[in-house]
C-alpha positions, 0 to 999 in steps of 0.5 A, a space after each residue: 721649552 724643549 719637548 721631552 719625548 714620553 716613555 711608551 705607555 699604551 693599551 695592550 691592544 696597541 702593542 703592534 702600533 707605531 707610537 707617535 708623540 703629540 703631547 707628553 704627560 696628561 692635561 688632567 694630572 690631578 688624579 690621586 692614584 695615577 703616575 701621571 699626577 707627577 707630570 706636566 702637560 707638554 705640547 709638541 711643535 707641529 713641525 717636529 711631528 711632521 719631521 718624525 712622520 717624514 722619518 717614518 716614511 723614509 725608513 719604511 720606503 727605503 730603510 734609510 734614516 734621517 739625522 736628528 731622530 732619536 734611536 727609539 724612532 727606528 727601534 719602533 720602525 724596525 718591527 712596525 707593519 705600517 698598519 696602526 699608529 697610537 698617538 701619545 701621551 696620556 691624552 693626545 686628543 688635547 693637542 690643539 684641534 687644527 694642529 691635530 687635524 693637520 697632523 693626521 692629514 699629514 700622516 695619512 698623506 705619507 701612509 695612505 694604507 693606514 688602517 687605524 689611528 688611536 689615542 687616549 682621551 679624557 672625558 674633558 677632551 671629548 666634551 670640548 669637541 663637537 660631534 662634527 669635529 670628532 667625525 672629521 677625526 674619524 674620517 682621518 682614521 682616528 678609529 678608537 679612543 681609550 678612556 679611563 673612567 675609573 669609577 661610576 661613583 661620583 663620591 669616588 670621582 670627586 675624591 680622586 679628583 678625576 675632573 669629570 662626573 658620572 653624567 659628563 662621562 656618559 655624555 662624552 661616550 655618547 659623542 664618541 658613539 655618534 661620531 662612529 669612533 670605537 670606545 674602549 674604557 677602563 675601570 679600577 677595582 678597589 678604588 672605593 676602598 673598603 667603605 665605598 666598595 659596594 657603591 663603587 661596584 654598583 655605580 660602575 656597573 651603572 656607568 658601564 651600562 650607560 656608556 655602553 662601550 665597545 671594549 671595557 677592561 677592569 684593572 685592580 688598584 695598585 698604589 704608586 708610592 708618592 701619589 696622593 692616594 698612596 699617602 692617604 693609605 700611609 696615613 690610614 685614611 684609605 683602606 685597601 680591599 682584599 684580593 677576593 673582595 676585588 673579585 666580588 666587585 668584578 662579579 658585581 660589574 659583570 652581573 649588573 652591567 648591560 651592554 649591546 655588545 662589549 668585549 670585557 676583560 680583566 686581563 691586565 697584569 694588575 688583576 688577581 684573576 683574569 676573565 674575558 668574553 663578550 657581554 652579554 653573550 658570555 655573561 653566564 660563563 664569566 660569572 661561573 668562573 668568578 663564582 668558582 674561584 670565590 667559593 674556593 677562597 684559595 689565595 694560591 689560585 690568584 696572581 701573586 703580588 710579585 707578578 702584579 704590575 702596571 
């Protein structure tokens, strides 16, 4: 099967990276809220990966191109500073381990000055690797993993078919930390719906505490037409919380989660209101911002729906 290069979907902090596809889609393509539920996992041929790395190296050293590479390769390279690489797609860590190691070795050989390599990772991806295997990837400059946790509530996780439990995600985080790799995790406000809102918020605060990530970001649920969760909403089986209730969930997480040192934000475009800061240092300031906007209860202070997006 011919490998189909995926569209560029990446964390905001990887905006300056080169996007190198190892896979397309997501191995856990069952989550009921997610656009990846429309995809099947594609695994790229190792030689094809190496060919792209060769093209990257040639262009960065000579500004010459190689025939056969898609235009997007050179569009990215023209603005790349050579410092960071983000491995696509939804969970590139699922790439077969020996091939993943060989890919990173080859990439480092061509670009010895690389500062960091990054990837999305599902909890399942991490759990199938030993700590020693993760440490080996860290030695090859895999410096940060981005994990979608979504919720700490096992009821929600089972309903959205996350494929991992609260306890399994905490175990995965511990392995990432032991390997010395930075962990960035995301949670989704509103994913418990109206009935499950309070439990979702408190259990998510608990998993944030137990996973103790270096970075954490809150998104707000945005229903995607065609997904199973969207269809549940259409049938009246799932009730969306209000924008201000999403901020109450956010407040509960900021107030109740305990971190060693975490940069926490709700800067993503899906959110109705943005906060950012280091926790626990900025907890009081962030809670004051949330309490202020909640007390005013003025929709004009929120990001309008037409500006929200994924």
